[in-house]
C-alpha positions as CSV (number, residue, x, y, z in Angstrom):
1,M,-68.5,7.7,-37.6
2,A,-64.7,9.5,-37.5
3,A,-64.5,12.3,-39.3
4,V,-62.6,12.6,-42.7
5,R,-58.8,13.3,-42.5
6,L,-56.6,14.8,-44.7
7,I,-53.7,13.4,-45.7
8,S,-52.7,15.5,-48.8
9,T,-53.5,18.0,-51.2
10,T,-52.3,18.6,-54.6
11,T,-52.6,20.6,-57.4
12,V,-52.0,18.9,-61.1
13,H,-51.3,20.6,-63.8
14,A,-51.7,19.4,-67.4
15,A,-50.8,22.3,-70.3
16,N,-53.9,22.7,-72.7
17,D,-56.4,20.8,-70.9
18,R,-59.3,22.3,-70.2
19,A,-60.1,20.2,-67.0
20,S,-57.2,22.3,-65.5
21,S,-58.6,25.5,-66.7
22,R,-60.8,27.9,-65.1
23,L,-63.9,30.2,-66.2
24,A,-63.4,33.4,-67.7
25,T,-65.5,36.4,-68.8
26,T,-65.4,38.9,-71.3
27,Q,-67.5,41.8,-71.0
28,H,-68.8,43.7,-74.1
29,E,-69.5,47.1,-75.0
30,D,-73.3,46.3,-75.7
31,D,-73.8,45.4,-71.9
32,T,-73.0,41.9,-72.7
33,I,-71.0,39.2,-71.2
34,S,-69.6,36.1,-72.6
35,F,-67.8,33.3,-70.9
36,F,-65.7,30.5,-72.0
37,V,-62.8,28.1,-71.1
38,D,-59.4,29.8,-70.3
39,C,-57.0,27.2,-70.5
40,N,-54.6,28.5,-68.4
41,N,-53.0,25.2,-66.8
42,A,-54.4,26.7,-63.5
43,G,-54.2,23.1,-62.4
44,V,-57.1,20.2,-61.0
45,L,-57.3,19.4,-57.2
46,F,-56.6,16.1,-55.9
47,I,-57.0,15.2,-52.2
48,H,-55.9,11.8,-50.6
49,A,-57.9,11.7,-47.0
50,A,-58.9,9.1,-45.0
51,A,-61.9,8.1,-43.0
52,D,-60.7,6.3,-40.1
53,G,-62.5,3.0,-38.5
54,V,-65.0,3.5,-41.8
55,T,-66.2,0.5,-43.3
56,I,-67.7,-0.3,-46.7
57,S,-70.8,-1.7,-44.8
58,D,-71.1,1.7,-43.0
59,I,-71.8,3.3,-46.5
60,I,-74.0,1.5,-48.2
61,K,-75.9,-0.7,-45.2
62,P,-78.1,1.9,-43.4
63,V,-81.1,2.6,-44.7
64,Y,-80.4,6.3,-45.1
65,V,-77.2,7.3,-46.6
66,P,-74.8,8.4,-44.0
67,S,-74.0,12.6,-44.2
68,I,-70.3,11.2,-44.0
69,V,-70.2,10.6,-47.7
70,H,-70.4,14.0,-48.6
71,S,-67.1,14.7,-47.2
72,F,-65.8,12.4,-49.3
73,F,-65.8,15.2,-52.5
74,S,-63.8,18.1,-52.9
75,L,-65.2,21.4,-53.8
76,N,-68.7,21.2,-52.0
77,G,-70.9,24.3,-51.7
78,L,-69.3,26.1,-55.0
79,D,-71.7,27.2,-57.4
80,N,-70.7,27.0,-61.0
81,Y,-69.6,30.5,-61.7
82,K,-66.9,30.4,-59.4
83,G,-65.1,28.1,-61.5
84,I,-63.5,31.9,-62.5
85,T,-61.4,31.2,-59.3
86,H,-61.8,27.6,-58.2
87,P,-60.6,24.4,-60.1
88,L,-63.2,23.0,-62.5
89,L,-62.2,19.4,-61.5
90,G,-61.5,18.0,-58.0
91,M,-60.9,14.5,-57.3
92,Q,-60.6,12.7,-53.8
93,I,-59.6,9.2,-53.0
94,T,-60.8,8.3,-49.4
95,D,-59.1,5.4,-47.5
96,L,-62.0,3.1,-45.7
97,A,-61.1,0.2,-43.4
98,D,-61.5,-2.0,-45.6
99,G,-61.7,-0.2,-49.5
100,I,-61.4,3.1,-51.3
101,F,-63.8,5.7,-52.1
102,I,-63.3,7.6,-55.3
103,G,-65.0,11.0,-55.3
104,C,-65.3,12.7,-58.6
105,S,-66.4,16.8,-58.7
106,I,-67.0,18.5,-61.8
107,N,-67.8,21.9,-62.6
108,H,-71.4,21.6,-64.7
109,V,-70.4,24.1,-67.1
110,V,-67.9,22.3,-68.6
111,A,-69.6,18.8,-68.8
112,D,-72.6,17.1,-68.3
113,G,-73.4,13.3,-66.5
114,A,-72.5,11.8,-70.2
115,S,-69.2,13.3,-69.8
116,F,-68.5,13.1,-66.3
117,W,-68.9,9.4,-66.7
118,H,-67.0,9.2,-70.0
119,F,-63.9,11.3,-68.0
120,L,-64.0,8.3,-65.2
121,N,-64.1,5.7,-68.0
122,S,-61.2,6.9,-69.9
123,W,-59.5,7.5,-66.7
124,S,-60.1,3.3,-65.9
125,E,-58.6,2.6,-69.1
126,I,-55.7,4.3,-68.6
127,S,-54.9,2.9,-65.2
128,K,-55.4,-0.5,-66.4
129,G,-52.8,0.3,-69.2
130,S,-54.2,1.2,-72.1
131,I,-52.4,3.7,-74.5
132,Y,-55.4,4.4,-76.7
133,L,-58.6,5.4,-75.3
134,S,-61.3,3.0,-76.9
135,K,-63.8,6.3,-77.0
136,P,-61.4,9.5,-77.4
137,P,-63.2,12.6,-76.2
138,V,-64.7,14.9,-79.4
139,F,-64.2,19.0,-78.3
140,Q,-65.4,20.1,-81.8
141,R,-68.2,22.7,-80.9
142,W,-71.0,22.8,-82.8
143,F,-73.1,26.6,-83.2
144,P,-75.9,27.3,-85.7
145,D,-74.9,29.1,-88.8
146,G,-74.9,32.8,-88.6
147,M,-74.3,32.6,-84.6
148,D,-72.2,35.5,-83.2
149,I,-69.1,33.6,-81.5
150,P,-68.5,34.0,-78.5
151,I,-71.8,34.1,-77.6
152,R,-73.1,37.4,-76.3
153,I,-75.7,37.2,-73.0
154,P,-77.1,40.2,-71.5
155,E,-75.8,41.2,-68.5
156,S,-79.1,41.6,-66.7
157,C,-79.6,37.8,-67.1
158,V,-76.1,37.1,-65.4
159,N,-76.5,38.7,-61.9
160,V,-74.5,36.6,-59.5
161,E,-75.8,38.5,-56.6
162,Q,-79.3,36.6,-57.1
163,T,-77.7,32.8,-56.8
164,N,-77.8,30.8,-54.3
165,E,-74.9,32.3,-52.3
166,D,-76.7,32.1,-48.9
167,F,-78.4,28.7,-49.9
168,I,-78.0,26.6,-47.1
169,L,-78.6,22.7,-47.3
170,P,-82.6,21.7,-46.2
171,P,-83.1,19.3,-43.5
172,V,-82.9,16.3,-46.5
173,R,-81.8,12.7,-46.2
174,E,-81.1,10.5,-49.2
175,R,-81.9,6.9,-49.7
176,I,-81.4,4.3,-52.3
177,F,-84.5,2.3,-53.8
178,H,-83.2,-0.8,-55.9
179,F,-85.4,-2.0,-58.7
180,S,-84.6,-5.5,-59.9
181,K,-84.5,-6.0,-64.1
182,E,-87.6,-8.3,-63.3
183,N,-89.8,-5.6,-61.5
184,I,-88.8,-3.0,-63.7
185,T,-90.0,-5.4,-66.5
186,K,-93.2,-5.7,-64.9
187,L,-93.8,-2.1,-64.5
188,K,-93.4,-1.5,-67.7
189,A,-96.0,-4.2,-68.9
190,K,-98.2,-2.7,-66.8
191,S,-97.7,1.1,-68.0
192,N,-98.2,0.1,-71.8
193,A,-101.1,-1.8,-71.0
194,E,-103.1,0.6,-69.5
195,M,-102.3,3.1,-72.1
196,G,-102.7,0.2,-75.1
197,T,-99.4,1.0,-76.0
198,D,-96.5,-0.8,-76.4
199,K,-94.0,2.6,-76.7
200,I,-93.2,3.3,-73.3
201,S,-89.8,2.6,-72.1
202,S,-88.7,0.7,-68.8
203,L,-87.1,4.1,-67.4
204,Q,-90.5,6.2,-68.2
205,A,-92.5,3.2,-66.3
206,L,-90.3,3.4,-63.4
207,L,-89.8,7.5,-63.2
208,S,-94.2,7.4,-63.2
209,H,-94.2,4.8,-60.6
210,I,-91.7,6.9,-58.0
211,W,-93.5,10.5,-58.9
212,R,-96.8,8.9,-57.9
213,S,-95.9,7.7,-54.6
214,A,-93.8,10.8,-54.0
215,I,-96.8,13.0,-54.8
216,H,-98.8,10.7,-52.8
217,N,-97.0,10.9,-49.6
218,R,-96.4,14.6,-49.7
219,S,-100.0,14.6,-49.1
220,F,-100.3,17.1,-52.0
221,D,-104.0,19.2,-52.5
222,P,-105.6,17.2,-55.1
223,D,-105.9,20.2,-57.7
224,Q,-102.4,21.5,-57.0
225,E,-100.5,20.5,-60.3
226,T,-97.2,19.1,-59.6
227,N,-94.2,19.4,-62.2
228,Y,-91.6,16.2,-63.4
229,R,-88.6,17.7,-64.5
230,F,-85.9,15.8,-66.4
231,V,-83.1,16.1,-69.0
232,V,-83.3,14.7,-72.3
233,G,-79.7,14.1,-73.8
234,V,-79.1,15.9,-77.4
235,R,-75.9,12.8,-78.7
236,Q,-78.5,10.7,-79.9
237,R,-81.0,13.0,-81.5
238,F,-78.8,15.7,-82.9
239,Q,-76.8,14.2,-86.0
240,E,-74.3,17.4,-85.6
241,I,-73.1,16.4,-82.0
242,P,-71.4,13.0,-82.1
243,D,-71.7,10.6,-78.9
244,N,-68.5,10.8,-77.8
245,Y,-68.6,14.8,-77.5
246,F,-67.0,16.1,-74.2
247,G,-69.1,18.9,-73.2
248,N,-72.9,19.8,-72.5
249,A,-75.3,18.2,-74.7
250,I,-78.8,18.1,-72.6
251,L,-82.0,20.0,-72.7
252,G,-84.4,20.2,-69.8
253,T,-88.3,19.6,-70.3
254,F,-91.1,18.8,-67.8
255,V,-94.7,17.0,-67.4
256,T,-97.3,18.9,-65.5
257,M,-99.9,17.2,-64.0
258,K,-102.7,17.6,-61.3
259,A,-101.8,16.2,-58.3
260,K,-105.5,14.2,-58.6
261,E,-104.6,13.2,-61.7
262,L,-101.3,11.3,-61.0
263,V,-102.3,9.4,-58.6
264,E,-105.8,8.2,-59.8
265,Q,-104.8,7.6,-63.2
266,G,-102.5,4.9,-62.7
267,I,-98.6,4.6,-64.1
268,G,-99.3,4.3,-67.6
269,N,-101.3,7.8,-68.2
270,S,-98.1,9.9,-66.5
271,A,-95.4,7.4,-68.1
272,W,-96.9,8.0,-71.4
273,R,-97.0,11.9,-70.8
274,M,-93.6,11.6,-70.4
275,N,-93.3,9.6,-73.6
276,R,-95.0,12.3,-75.8
277,I,-92.7,14.9,-74.3
278,I,-89.4,12.9,-75.2
279,A,-90.7,11.8,-78.5
280,A,-91.2,15.6,-79.4
281,M,-87.7,16.3,-78.8
282,T,-86.9,15.7,-82.1
283,G,-83.4,17.1,-84.0
284,E,-85.0,20.0,-85.8
285,R,-86.6,21.2,-82.7
286,I,-83.4,21.1,-80.5
287,K,-81.6,22.9,-83.3
288,K,-84.1,25.6,-83.0
289,M,-84.0,25.7,-79.2
290,F,-80.0,26.3,-79.6
291,E,-80.8,28.8,-81.9
292,S,-83.1,31.2,-80.4
293,W,-81.8,30.7,-76.4
294,P,-79.0,33.4,-76.6
295,A,-81.9,35.7,-77.5
296,S,-83.5,34.9,-74.7
297,P,-81.7,33.1,-72.1
298,S,-83.1,31.3,-69.2
299,F,-81.3,29.4,-66.1
300,V,-82.0,26.7,-64.2
301,T,-83.2,27.2,-60.6
302,L,-83.6,25.0,-57.2
303,S,-86.9,23.5,-56.9
304,N,-89.9,25.2,-55.2
305,G,-91.5,21.8,-53.5
306,D,-94.0,21.2,-56.4
307,A,-91.7,19.3,-58.8
308,L,-89.0,16.2,-58.8
309,I,-86.2,16.4,-60.6
310,T,-84.5,13.7,-62.1
311,S,-80.1,13.7,-62.7
312,S,-77.7,11.1,-64.0
313,S,-78.8,8.2,-66.1
314,P,-79.0,4.6,-65.8
315,R,-77.6,4.2,-69.1
316,F,-73.9,5.4,-68.4
317,N,-71.3,2.7,-67.9
318,M,-70.7,3.0,-64.0
319,Y,-69.9,-0.4,-62.6
320,G,-67.3,-1.0,-65.6
321,N,-65.1,1.3,-63.9
322,D,-61.5,-0.6,-62.9
323,F,-58.5,1.8,-61.2
324,G,-56.5,-1.8,-60.7
325,W,-59.0,-2.4,-57.3
326,G,-61.3,-4.2,-58.9
327,K,-65.3,-2.8,-59.7
328,P,-67.1,-0.6,-57.7
329,I,-69.5,-2.2,-55.3
330,A,-71.9,0.7,-55.3
331,I,-72.4,4.6,-56.5
332,R,-73.1,7.4,-54.6
333,S,-72.9,10.8,-54.8
334,G,-72.1,14.1,-52.7
335,S,-74.0,17.0,-51.5
336,S,-74.3,19.4,-54.5
337,N,-78.0,19.8,-55.7
338,K,-79.3,18.2,-52.7
339,F,-83.0,19.5,-52.3
340,D,-86.3,18.0,-51.7
341,G,-87.6,16.3,-54.6
342,V,-84.2,15.4,-56.5
343,L,-84.1,11.7,-57.7
344,T,-80.2,10.9,-59.1
345,L,-80.5,7.4,-61.3
346,Y,-77.9,4.7,-61.3
347,C,-77.4,1.7,-63.1
348,G,-77.6,-1.4,-60.2
349,A,-75.2,-3.6,-60.1
350,E,-77.1,-6.7,-61.7
351,E,-77.7,-6.0,-65.3
352,G,-80.9,-4.9,-65.8
353,S,-81.4,-3.2,-62.3
354,I,-81.7,0.4,-61.4
355,D,-80.8,2.1,-58.3
356,I,-82.7,5.4,-57.5
357,E,-81.4,7.9,-54.6
358,A,-84.0,9.7,-53.3
359,C,-83.9,13.2,-51.9
360,F,-86.7,14.0,-49.7
361,F,-87.5,15.4,-46.2
362,P,-87.4,12.6,-43.8
363,E,-90.9,12.7,-43.4
364,T,-91.9,12.0,-47.3
365,L,-89.0,8.9,-47.0
366,E,-90.7,7.3,-44.5
367,A,-94.2,7.5,-45.5
368,M,-92.9,5.9,-49.2
369,A,-91.1,3.2,-47.2
370,N,-95.1,2.4,-45.4
371,D,-96.9,2.6,-49.1
372,Q,-97.0,-0.8,-49.6
373,E,-97.9,-0.4,-53.5
374,F,-94.3,1.5,-54.0
375,M,-92.0,-0.7,-52.0
376,H,-94.0,-3.8,-53.6
377,I,-91.9,-3.5,-56.8
378,V,-88.6,-2.2,-54.8
379,T,-86.0,-4.7,-53.7
380,V,-85.0,-4.7,-50.0
């Protein structure tokens, strides 16, 4: 495929706008450090580019996501902490031969997936002439009673030299697996029947299905423990944070099983374990986690190969975005957080369907494609 050709690069400024700001730090005398968003109007990055001769079919028809897709996004290769000197938001509009690709990159320090899509939904409304947003963002922060503001983190916990500065994108590939509403319903019914319950959700059943196949086709030692890591949304579980809160409102958790238990016991068992972990994330527990984190901060690290990690959610409004060119045909992601075992969730174009972007080493993806039990549920 042809390389992406740059047409123009612009820095867009908007006074008092968090997105056009930068991250900043304050070092305290007690060997602690605080991070905050400095609304300095430094601007966001806006790029107009073209991929001459590249068609929509070239992007969505291949079995594996073409590598050129990564060049449709800006701010590639930047760690979150580099938001101190780089834009927190980057937009790239790439002209294809028969369509347009909109690539949005946002620093995860200032927004989670819900806020990411909230921003795009709002921009879409404005593009169609809306004067008032249907869901105005709420920027008011919540902090536990008695907590020192700004939050102070021990400098020993914030060593940028230990970040992924030398991280090199591994030779992984990405493939989109599509699951129809009908097949997801079958998985849900099977999971609940195996466990004698009706509490397992469609998504829990689907994630259990792909977890089993991934571990089976990675040829794990039967006694090796494997983790499934995922994030739980806080907005709907914690009344102090409204649904249209703009920022980060997620907490990570995980399920651990031995490979043989996962593969031999059916999808119901692992789906039920996910269900119980999520059910335990009550508002009171979330509050306690928020209150205790500053005293003993921990940070997310990349997978070491024994885990699957889920990002995004099929509940986000993705296909409702119309910037005047019609609704989207497909959703793809950039190069950030691409390593062996990452599953990115999208709603499908058809109502009730789900697309999962699976990022694995090529041999794992090939084995999964030959796994009849797994592919029986995939809509090709």
